[in-house]
C-alpha positions in Angstrom: 14.1 3.6 44.7 13.6 6.4 42.2 14.6 6.8 38.6 14.8 10.0 36.5 13.2 8.9 33.2 13.0 12.4 31.7 15.5 11.2 29.0 14.5 7.6 28.2 18.0 7.0 26.6 19.8 8.2 29.8 17.9 6.9 32.8 19.4 8.0 36.1 19.0 6.3 39.4 17.9 8.7 42.2 18.6 7.5 45.8 16.1 8.7 48.3 16.9 10.6 51.5 14.9 11.1 54.6 12.2 13.8 54.6 11.5 14.5 58.2 8.7 16.9 57.4 6.8 14.0 55.8 7.1 11.7 58.8 9.3 8.7 59.5 8.4 7.0 56.2 8.8 10.2 54.1 11.4 10.2 51.4 12.9 13.0 49.4 14.2 12.7 45.8 16.6 15.3 44.3 17.3 15.6 40.6 20.9 16.7 40.3 20.4 18.2 36.8 17.0 19.8 37.5 16.3 23.4 36.6 13.4 25.7 37.3 12.7 25.9 33.6 12.3 22.2 33.0 10.2 19.6 34.8 11.4 16.0 35.4 9.7 12.6 35.4 10.2 10.3 38.4 9.6 6.5 38.3 9.3 4.9 41.7 10.0 1.2 42.1 9.8 -1.0 45.2 13.3 -2.4 45.7 11.8 -5.1 48.0 9.7 -6.5 45.2 11.9 -6.6 42.1 10.4 -7.8 38.8 11.4 -11.3 38.0 11.9 -12.0 34.3 10.8 -15.2 32.7 13.5 -17.9 32.5 15.9 -17.5 29.6 15.2 -19.5 26.5 17.3 -20.3 23.5 16.6 -18.3 20.4 17.9 -19.3 17.0 18.6 -16.4 14.7 17.7 -16.9 11.0 20.7 -17.0 8.6 19.8 -14.5 5.8 21.8 -13.7 2.7 21.6 -9.9 3.0 22.6 -9.2 -0.6 20.8 -12.0 -2.4 17.2 -11.7 -1.2 15.2 -9.5 -3.5 11.6 -10.4 -2.4 11.2 -10.4 1.4 7.9 -11.2 3.0 7.2 -10.3 6.6 4.3 -12.3 7.9 2.8 -13.9 11.0 2.3 -17.5 12.2 -1.5 -16.9 12.1 -1.2 -16.9 8.3 0.8 -20.1 8.1 -2.4 -22.2 8.4 -4.2 -24.3 5.8 -6.6 -22.9 3.2 -8.3 -23.8 0.0 -6.6 -23.1 -3.3 -9.6 -23.6 -5.6 -10.6 -27.2 -4.9 -7.3 -28.2 -3.3 -6.2 -27.7 0.3 -2.8 -26.3 1.0 -1.1 -26.6 4.4 0.5 -23.2 4.6 -0.9 -20.2 2.8 2.0 -17.8 3.5 4.5 -20.3 2.1 2.4 -20.8 -1.0 2.7 -17.1 -1.6 6.5 -17.2 -1.2 6.7 -20.3 -3.5 4.8 -18.5 -6.2 7.1 -15.5 -6.2 10.1 -17.8 -6.3 8.7 -19.7 -9.3 9.4 -18.9 -12.9 5.7 -17.8 -13.3 6.0 -15.6 -10.3 9.2 -13.8 -11.4 11.9 -16.2 -10.1 12.7 -14.0 -7.1 15.1 -15.0 -4.3 12.4 -15.0 -1.7 12.6 -14.8 2.1 9.6 -15.5 4.3 10.1 -14.4 7.9 7.7 -13.7 10.8 7.4 -10.6 13.0 8.2 -12.8 16.0 11.5 -13.8 14.5 12.3 -10.1 13.8 11.4 -9.1 17.3 14.1 -11.5 18.6 16.7 -10.9 16.0 16.4 -7.2 15.4 14.9 -5.7 18.6 16.0 -7.7 21.6 12.8 -9.7 21.8 10.6 -6.7 22.2 7.4 -6.5 20.1 7.9 -3.3 18.1 7.6 -1.8 14.6 11.2 -0.8 15.1 12.2 -4.5 14.6 10.8 -4.3 11.1 12.6 -1.0 10.4 15.9 -2.4 11.7 15.5 -5.4 9.5 14.4 -3.4 6.4 17.4 -1.0 6.6 19.8 -3.9 7.2 18.4 -5.8 4.2 18.5 -2.8 1.9 22.1 -2.1 2.9 23.1 -5.6 1.6 22.6 -4.4 -2.1 22.2 -0.6 -2.0 22.7 -0.3 -5.8 19.9 -2.8 -6.7 16.7 -0.9 -6.9 14.7 -4.0 -7.9 14.1 -5.3 -4.4 10.7 -5.8 -2.8 9.2 -6.0 0.7 5.7 -7.4 1.2 4.1 -7.0 4.6 1.7 -9.9 4.7 -0.6 -9.3 7.5 -2.8 -6.6 9.0 -1.5 -4.0 11.4 -3.6 -1.7 13.7 -3.0 2.0 13.7 -1.6 3.0 17.1 -4.3 5.6 17.7 -7.0 2.9 17.7 -7.5 1.7 21.2 -4.6 3.8 22.5 -1.8 1.4 23.5 -4.2 -1.6 23.9 -2.7 -3.6 21.0 0.8 -2.6 21.9 0.5 -3.6 25.6 -2.3 -6.1 25.4 -1.2 -8.3 22.5 -2.0 -8.8 18.9 -5.6 -10.0 19.5 -5.6 -11.7 16.1 -5.4 -8.4 14.3 -2.2 -6.5 14.9 -0.1 -9.1 13.2 2.4 -6.9 11.3 2.6 -3.6 13.2 2.2 -0.2 11.8 4.2 3.0 12.4 2.1 6.0 13.2 -1.3 7.8 13.2 -1.0 8.4 9.4 0.3 4.9 8.7 3.4 4.8 6.5 4.9 1.4 5.5 7.4 3.3 3.4 8.9 4.7 6.6 10.3 1.2 7.2 13.2 1.9 4.9 13.1 5.6 4.1 15.7 7.9 5.6 13.1 10.2 6.9 15.4 11.7 9.6 17.3 13.3 6.7 14.0 14.4 5.0 14.3 11.7 2.4 11.0 9.9 2.1 11.8 7.4 -0.7 11.8 3.8 0.5 14.9 1.8 -0.1 12.8 -1.3 -0.7 9.7 -1.2 -2.9 7.0 -1.9 -0.4 3.5 -3.2 -0.4 1.1 -4.6 2.2 -1.8 -7.0 2.3 -3.8 -6.5 5.5 -4.9 -10.1 5.6 -5.9 -11.8 8.9 -6.7 -15.4 7.7 -4.9 -17.9 5.5 -7.9 -18.0 3.1 -7.6 -14.3 2.4 -4.0 -15.0 1.4 -5.0 -17.7 -1.0 -7.9 -15.6 -2.4 -5.5 -12.9 -3.3 -2.8 -15.3 -4.5 -5.3 -16.9 -6.9 -6.0 -13.6 -8.5 -2.3 -12.7 -8.6 -1.4 -15.9 -10.5 -4.2 -15.3 -13.0 -3.1 -11.7 -13.6 0.6 -12.5 -14.0 -0.3 -15.1 -16.7 -2.4 -12.6 -18.8 -1.5 -11.7 -22.4 -2.1 -8.5 -24.4 -5.9 -8.5 -24.0 -7.6 -5.4 -25.5 -9.5 -4.7 -22.3 -6.2 -4.0 -20.6 -6.1 -0.6 -22.3 -9.3 0.5 -20.6 -9.2 3.0 -17.7 -12.1 4.3 -15.6 -12.1 7.7 -13.8 -14.5 8.5 -11.0 -15.0 12.1 -9.8 -17.0 13.2 -6.8 -17.4 16.7 -5.5 -19.4 18.5 -2.9 -20.2 21.7 -4.9 -20.4 22.6 -8.6 -17.2 24.6 -8.5 -15.3 21.8 -6.7 -16.7 19.1 -9.0 -15.6 21.1 -12.0 -12.1 21.5 -10.5 -11.8 17.8 -9.8 -13.1 16.9 -13.2 -10.5 19.3 -14.8 -7.7 17.4 -13.0 -8.9 14.1 -14.3 -9.6 15.3 -17.8 -6.0 16.5 -18.0 -4.8 13.1 -17.0 -7.3 11.4 -19.3 -5.3 13.0 -22.1 -2.1 11.5 -20.7 -3.6 8.0 -20.7 -4.7 8.4 -24.3 -1.3 9.6 -25.5 1.8 7.5 -26.1 3.1 5.3 -24.7 0.0 3.7 -23.3 -2.6 4.9 -25.8 -5.5 3.8 -23.7 -9.2 4.5 -23.6 -10.7 6.4 -20.7 -14.3 6.5 -19.4 -15.2 9.2 -16.9 -18.1 9.2 -14.4 -18.7 12.5 -12.5 -21.3 13.2 -9.8 -22.2 16.2 -7.7 -22.8 14.8 -4.2 -26.3 15.9 -3.1 -26.4 17.8 0.3 -22.9 16.5 1.1 -24.2 12.8 1.1 -22.5 10.1 -0.9 -23.8 9.5 -4.4 -24.0 5.8 -5.5 -22.7 4.5 -8.8 -22.6 1.0 -10.1 -19.5 0.3 -12.2 -20.4 -3.3 -13.3 -20.6 -2.4 -17.0 -17.0 -1.2 -16.9 -15.6 -3.7 -14.4 -17.1 -6.8 -15.9 -16.0 -5.8 -19.4 -12.5 -5.2 -18.1 -10.5 -2.3 -16.9 -6.8 -2.1 -15.9 -7.0 0.9 -13.7 -9.8 2.8 -11.8 -8.8 6.2 -10.4 -11.0 8.1 -8.0 -10.6 11.8 -7.2 -12.9 13.2 -4.5 -13.8 13.1 -0.8 -13.7 9.9 1.0 -12.9 7.7 4.0 -11.9 4.1 4.4 -15.6 3.0 4.0 -17.3 5.9 2.2 -16.6 7.8 -0.9 -18.4 10.9 -2.2 -19.0 8.8 -5.3 -19.6 5.4 -3.7 -18.8 2.5 -6.0 -19.7 -0.2 -3.5 -18.0 -3.6 -2.9 -17.8 -6.9 -4.8 -19.2 -8.8 -1.7 -22.6 -7.2 -2.3 -24.4 -9.4 -4.9 -26.7 -6.5 -5.8 -23.8 -4.8 -7.5 -23.3 -7.7 -9.9 -19.5 -7.2 -9.8 -18.3 -10.4 -11.6 -14.9 -9.7 -13.2 -13.2 -13.0 -12.9 -9.8 -12.9 -14.6 -9.9 -9.1 -15.1 -8.6 -7.5 -11.9 -7.9 -3.8 -11.9 -5.6 -1.6 -9.8 -7.1 1.3 -7.8 -5.7 4.8 -7.5 -7.7 6.4 -4.7 -7.3 10.1 -4.2 -9.2 11.1 -1.1 -8.9 11.2 2.7 -8.1 7.8 4.3 -9.2 6.0 1.1 -6.5 3.3 1.7 -6.8 3.2 5.5 -7.2 -0.5 6.2 -5.4 -0.5 9.5 -8.5 -0.8 11.7 -10.2 -3.7 13.5 -13.2 -3.3 11.1 -13.3 -4.6 7.5 -12.9 -1.9 4.9 -14.0 -1.4 1.3 -10.4 -1.8 -0.1 -10.0 -5.1 1.8 -13.3 -6.3 0.4 -12.0 -5.6 -3.2 -8.6 -7.1 -2.6 -9.6 -10.3 -0.8 -12.8 -11.2 -2.6 -12.3 -14.6 -4.4 -12.2 -14.5 -8.2 -13.4 -10.9 -8.4 -12.6 -7.5 -7.2 -9.2 -5.7 -7.5 -5.5 -6.6 -7.2 -4.0 -3.4 -5.7 -4.7 0.0 -4.4 -2.5 3.1 -4.2 -3.9 5.7 -1.8 -3.6 7.9 1.3 -3.8 6.4 4.7 -4.5 9.7 6.4 -5.8 13.2 5.5 -5.5 14.4 1.9 -5.7 17.9 0.4 -6.7 18.7 -3.2 -3.6 20.9 -4.0 -1.1 18.2 -3.1 -3.3 15.4 -4.7 -3.5 17.3 -8.0 0.3 17.6 -8.2 0.8 14.0 -7.1 -1.6 12.5 -9.7 -0.1 14.6 -12.5 3.3 13.3 -11.6 2.3 9.7 -11.3 0.3 9.7 -14.5 3.2 11.2 -16.5 5.6 8.6 -15.2 3.1 5.7 -15.6 1.8 6.4 -19.1 4.2 8.7 -20.9 7.7 8.4 -19.5 9.9 5.8 -21.3 12.1 5.2 -18.2 9.1 4.3 -16.0 6.6 2.9 -18.4 5.9 -0.7 -17.3 7.7 -0.3 -14.0 5.9 -1.6 -10.8 3.5 0.8 -9.2 5.8 0.9 -6.1 8.7 2.1 -8.3 6.6 4.8 -10.0 5.3 6.1 -6.7 8.8 6.1 -5.2 10.0 8.2 -8.1 7.1 10.6 -7.7 8.1 11.0 -4.0 11.7 11.6 -5.0 10.6 14.4 -7.4 8.2 16.1 -5.1 9.7 15.9 -1.7 11.8 19.0 -2.0 9.3 21.1 -3.8 7.2 24.0 -2.4 3.9 22.2 -1.9 5.5 19.2 -0.2 8.1 20.9 1.9 5.8 21.2 4.9 3.9 19.0 7.4 0.9 18.5 5.1 3.1 17.6 2.1 5.4 15.3 4.0 2.3 13.4 5.4 1.0 13.1 1.9 4.2 11.6 0.6 4.8 9.2 3.5 1.2 8.4 4.1 0.4 7.3 0.6 1.1 3.6 0.1 0.4 0.5 -2.0 -2.0 -2.2 -0.8 -1.0 -5.1 -2.9 1.9 -7.2 -4.2 4.9 -4.7 -4.5 6.1 -6.2 -7.8 2.9 -5.5 -9.7 3.0 -3.3 -12.7 0.3 -1.8 -14.8 -0.2 -3.4 -18.2 2.5 -1.9 -20.5 3.5 -4.0 -23.5 7.1 -3.3 -24.6 6.3 -3.4 -28.3 3.4 -2.6 -30.6 1.1 -5.5 -30.9 -2.2 -6.5 -32.5 -5.0 -8.9 -31.7 -6.9 -10.6 -34.5 -10.6 -10.5 -34.6 -13.3 -11.4 -37.2 -14.7 -8.4 -38.9 -15.1 -6.1 -41.9 -12.8 -3.4 -43.2 -14.0 -0.5 -45.3 -11.3 1.0 -47.7 -11.6 4.7 -48.6 -9.6 6.1 -51.5 -7.8 9.4 -50.9 -10.1 11.1 -53.5 -13.2 10.0 -51.4 -14.9 9.3 -54.7 -15.4 5.6 -54.0 -15.3 3.0 -51.3 -15.0 -0.7 -51.2 -16.0 -3.1 -48.4 -13.9 -6.2 -47.9 -14.8 -9.2 -45.9 -11.7 -10.7 -44.2 -11.2 -13.4 -41.6 -9.2 -11.3 -39.3 -9.5 -7.7 -38.1 -6.7 -6.1 -36.1 -7.3 -4.2 -32.9 -4.2 -2.4 -31.5 -3.5 -3.3 -27.9 0.2 -2.9 -27.5 2.6 0.0 -27.0 1.9 3.2 -28.9 4.9 5.1 -30.3 5.0 8.9 -30.6 4.4 10.3 -34.1 
């Protein structure tokens, strides 16, 4: 028996007829709608050896309050195992994460923890596919379309479809492809974006942690709990910029972009302090930099602008797992904003630099915003300008989660000249957040001060005299800075 599968949504059965010219066993298949201008695809199946499906089994669908859930976690049974939480063993790492986000300390969210296997059954007829997650995400978002403060965490690694061809799709998860990905330039925001209508803004604020073990989940969760309990520490106003170029002219261009955004960090509302490290890469090879002096003292954000890949940057800042780097920043976990090709591409079978930073225990980083595929300086420059303005200077978005800020940047850029093309669309969809989707950069709502021991020198307006006063408390500003 033959089947016309040219249109997979309209498969046609083609009955064979005898083909005498081919002998007694010859068969002829005619496509009724075939034309000379268009070829067809024929699938042959032996009607005497039909495929016998496995016996039917009962599947219980999960009852979900579509409108109430505001923090959904899609994970995998592999991450439901036991792990160490400090000196204590917990039986289920994924559930510990959900419990934290449901707690008062974690935000008091209405959490939902569900596995990809459950979604395959409930939202894609039992077939293992990324589309099951998309159907679920769109369905969940439709439950409360006017509530922007809803989050989706993909808790588990996925493997980019181009790695190994269809091996992971047809051959199974292999302990790595736990929460599937979408495309060659991976886009988790595609799960809930209306991309068919050229709208690339996700309807749920989305983040991912490409964990493969329960212990990685607990390592990250331990850092998250510490971070969420922080107060207005002075170091949280510190920002580090790294710039790496391949030529003097390119390096100067990249540095100009970052200096422009340095001024945005230092202006209200954030009023931070920025340190910048710039290197000209020798002969196109990576230059190495050790950032321990900045990292260990405490920074809230590290932004990189330059060439890169998922394991190499033009200005290579290394990984916390290498003891030679002396990266020991317990309790002071920054966010990364990586502007370079594939800087955030963790969707491979190999371990990457970003994963090293995110899943290191009691050191490293807590999140990373960056491109999964190719990046281009023109689009990156516009993107970082937009994100920095929103994050540091815009009263409506100051203190909002990174995922909300990036979604707004996408909304503003998606119909503009530089992004109304294939390169621009890939830049918008292929940039994503590796980390908890509810995380926000330090942004105190009101001016604040921290008291320290010190000395104050008073100068009269006439500058004719000065007086030194010893006081028990000296105030260092670390809260919100108001204009004027």
